[in-house]
C-alpha angles and dihedrals in degrees: 000000000000121000118226092254089064091049091051092051089053096051096035120276096214106018133130092293094055092047093051094047091045091052092046093050096043097045093077088060085068088062102037095076087060088076087069085069087081090059091050091052090048092054094056108105108180129194111278148164135189118284103251101172088132089088091061088075087065096039117013094179097061117131118234091251094050091046090055093046091053100041110029124061120226126239125232091270091055097253123123117267115261095206109027136067136177112269110262116251134190096237135130113263092242091056090049090051093047100045103020126208125280110172115087133201139174118277107287103183104036129264140293112225123211136185091019115186090199127041092231131003138176087256096054097039095048098027094237093177140110107359092012097046092100092066090068089076090044091057091055091047092051091053093049091046088055091054090051093048092046091053090052096044101045095048094069089034090061092051093052103036104022139264091267095061090042090061099037099051096050091053092052091048090048093051094049096047096040087061090042090053091055090050096046110135093194141023095255094060088044091056093046091050093047090049091056091044087053091052090052091045093054094043095051097044092058101040098042088063092044093052092046096048093048089063095045127081121248095256093056099033095102088062090072094057094040094048091048091054091044092055089049091054093048088049090057089055092049089048091061090055093045092054090049093056100031110058098169115083094208092052089049090058092053092047089052091050093060098068090037088057089053091052092045088059102045095038088076089064095056106101129235122263109271088207090060091045091054091048088054092050094248094135098155092055090046092050093052090048093048091052091049092050091048090053092051090049090045093238129137116227113223115237089235090062092049091050091051090049090056089054094051112104 
């Protein structure tokens, strides 16, 4: 009985087929770091103050500076408070100017953001400031927890249902919930979407390497892991440029979804691991696949190898 290493040497253990499948499986790692863009957008905390447009009903001609002076208290360092405002009153503007306001309250009508590095962020869209500032760290934790869970779930999944399905399904999930993230109307749906993106992220990162290495000979197997990490590093560099040019977090999600959609299409044409098929006793499927790989690599499979494949259960 031939082991799979012998079969690989007969059909080419690092031929054109292996190089194509390695490129196809590693390319998504160029895109996966882009999901860290969400975390970068979350961490942006721009200058802000409470929205105090209520006072414009009393004096519509107030300048922005005068409006702030009348409605927002100052901190000890002389800057305007980022989380407090004077309690709205139903007074004439002249009375407010003469007596001033003393009672403070939390922001009641949202915030006004100034000196924003990005056009739109998770912080500004969902007002993750002041009393809600602690959920910024929670959002990052949820994404990382998804990666951990995906790594744990799709390992056994690959053993039961194959390496092919364990790479295809995560990419489809990632595509769906990357778009969903960009469309999220509230922070709760955003977190749920990012959790599912994290699951897909973790599941694909593990199984793309497994599927690639099972088609590569022992002497070249390290190339699969190294190339995967290299693509990830290059993706981090591209991410920096993307964040520089794309300042809207929702637009960034849709831009990320485009290459993921491309991967989600061609990933269905990447074949199953013949090693896994043989372990599952699916020798006929494995034999057809081995012959196809040999043809791509321009190798001829000896009849003795094919006979041994038929005997493998």
